[in-house]
N, C-alpha and C positions, 0 to 999 in steps of 0.2 A: 330280680336275682335268682339265678339259675341254680336248679335241685338236680343232680344227676342220680339215676336210681343206683343202691348197691344190690350186689349181689352177695346171697348169705354162701360162705364156707366153710363147709362140714368137715371133718376129720375124716381120711379113711387114707387105703396105701396108696401109696402113689403109682402110677401105670407104670408098666414094663418100658426102658429103657429101648428104644430103638434107634443105633448110629444113623448116621446116611449113608448111602451107598458110594465108598471112593475109588471106585473099579476094581478093586484090588479084593483076595479072596481070606490077606494075611491079615487076622487082629490084631491090636495094638489097643495099648494103653498108658495114658499117661496123667502127673498129678498136677493139677491145675493149681493148686493151693495145700498145703502151705509151700511158698518160693522154700527154695535151695536155703539152709543156712538160720533160718529163721529160730530163734526161743518160744518153745511153744510150754505152758506152767497148766498142768491139770488137764488139758483136754485140747482137744482142734477138730473144726470141720477140716474134713478129706474132702475134696472135691477130685473128679479124675475126667479126662475125655477119653472115651472106648471107642475106637472102629473096626466093623465088622464083625462085631460079637451084639447078640442080642442080651444084655442081662434078664435076667432070669432067675424070679424067687425058688431057689431049690429046694423049701420047705412044702412047695404044691407043685412043684414037679420034678422031683428027686430022678428024671430018669436019663441016661447022659443024649442028648441029642445035639447034632452039628450044627454048628453058628451058633450055638445059648450056651451061656454059660456064667460065670458072676467074677469076682473079685478078691482075694485074701487080703488085708491092710495087715501088714505084721511091724510089730515096733518091739522094745526091748523086752515088753511083759507079755508077748505072744502076739495071736492073729485074729480078725474076725472077720465072719465074710461078709461082704456085702453084693444086694442087688441093684443099688441105687447108684448114679454116680455123683453119691455127696454121703457124708454119716459123720458123726458129731462121735468122733474116739475118743475117749476116756481112759489116763492112766496116772491117776491121783500118786498110786503107790511109787512110782518110777523112781528108779536114783537122781541124782544128775547126771548126764553123761552125752556127749556126742555119739550120737547111731544112725543109722537109715529106716526112716519108714519105706518100706518096700510095697508096694503092691503089683499082685502077680493074678495072672487071669485063667482060672480054670473053669473045669466043667460042670453042669450041675449036678455029678458026682464028686465035689472037689477033686479030681483029679487036676496036676495041672497040666495047661495046654501046651503044645509043644511045635517050634516049629520045624521046618525041613533040613536045620542041622541039627535038632535035638534039645535045643536052648529052651527052657521055659519064657514066655512073652512076661516081664515084669519090667517097673521101673522102682527106682532107687534115688530117694529124698535124701541127704542129708538133712539133721535135724538136731536143736540143743535142748536134749527134754530137760525139764525140771518138776522137780515134783508141786503139786499145789490143789489148789481145790477147782473144780470144775464149774465154773460158773457161767460158760458159753449161752446165750440164750436164756438167761437165769435160772441154769439147770443144775442143779447138783448130778454127778457122776454116779453118786447111788442110785437116782433118779432113772438116769439113760443108761447105765451100765454099756457100752456103745452102741447106745442108739437101737435098741433091739426091737424098733417099729420097723427097721430095714435092715437090720443083719442078724448073723449069730457068731456066738465068741466062742473062740477057742484057745487053746492054751500049746500047741503043738509049735514050732519055730525050726 
């Protein structure tokens, strides 16, 4: 019988996400989960693919630095700021609705990043939102509150 050594994993903040070099200076963001038209109840994990922008923890780096930033995830309840390529977004109090989940690239100072035409770098996913308990990963929304280990909540829309 063969035994494999096990490595102990301890809880810590994830490392900064540095996207691969695409040969372009234009940042971009795409939602890779949840898929469009999905029904989400209580909460959902949101994953994104970001190019040409290093995601940075704005709470420890609040200065505007070119090439760094984070993104805001907006639902009908407001937004949350996230600096990792994934987040658990809770919306237990949401009314049943069809609306967009929007992700928007912003600077470390929370200012929207704009392209050469003055348009915001953002991506929309239409979702069917349903109220309910957040049971992703066995956690309640009150325990995660937008998974504050990775993000900061806001209410502006």
